[in-house]
C-alpha positions, 0 to 999 in steps of 0.5 A: 395563620399556618406556621408549618405543614406535616404530612405525606408528599404525594406529588413533587414538581419544580415549583409546587408540591402536594402534601397529604395531611389526614386525607386532605391534599394541600397544594404549596408553591415552593422554590426549586431550592426547597424542591431539591431538598425534599425526599421522594414522593410517599415520604413524610415532609415538614414545610414551613408555610406562608399564606398569600391572601388576595381577593381572588386567591388563597395560595400556600407557599412552602419552605424547607427552613425558617431562613428561606421563609424569612428571606421570602417575607423580606422580599415580598415587603419590597415594592414591585416584588410579589410572591412569584418573583420572590420564589423565582429569586429563591430558585435562582440562588440558595438563601446563603448565596442570596444573602451574601450577594446582597451583603457584598452589593453583588449586582451581577449575581442578582442580575443573573436571576431571571426577572431581576433587572438592574433596578430591582437588584439595586432595590434588593441591596438597598432595602435588604442589606441591614434586614438580612445581615443576621442571616449571613451564616457564611463569611465573605471568604467562605461564600466565594466560588473558590471554596465551594464544592463543584457539586454545589456549583453545579446545583446552583447552575442547574437551578438557575437554568430551570428558573429560566424555563429549561426542563430538568433533563436539558439543564442536567445534560448541559451541566453534565457536559461541562463537568466532563470538560474537567474545567473548574468554573464559577457558577456564573461561568457554568451557566453561560457555558450551559446556555451556549450548549443548550 
C-alpha cells in the first residue's frame, strides 16, 4: 500500500520514529540499525515502508534501504517470526552480517540476538539461505571480524546491548570501557565483556 515515506523527522527513538508529512505525523517502527542511520530531528528523511495489518492494528514499519525491507519481509514469512521479532533480529545484526551468518550457517551469531533460540536460528538458516543469497554483497572473507573496522564492531556491540534492553547510555559506557583497554575483540567477545561490565 505504501512504498516509501518522505518528510521531516520530528521524533527519533531506538525503536520508532515520527515523520511529519505535510502536517500529518506518521509513527513508524524501525530497527536500531535504521535508527542509527537517520539524521538528527528536524531534518528530512526518506524511509522504505511496510504496513502490518491485523484485525486490531495498522502499524507502519520503516527501513533505511530496500535490502533491509527485503530481509524483513523474508523473516516474517517464516513460521513463528512476527514483525516484532524481525525488527529485533535486524536490530541485533546489520543486514550484511545477518545474511552472511545465514549463508555461513553461523548459529552462534544468530543465537546472540535476543529472542532467537537454537530452533529459530536453525529455521532461519534452512528457510532463508537460498532466498537471501542474492543479497550477500560481502564475500565470506570480507565479512569476518578481522577485516571489519573497530568502529563497525563497536556499533554492532552497541546495537546488540540495546536490543537486550540496556539504555544507550549504559551500552555506550560499557563499549567505551572496552575500547580503552586497547584490545581488538570480535563483536561477540565485545558483547560478552560489556555484559560483564554492566
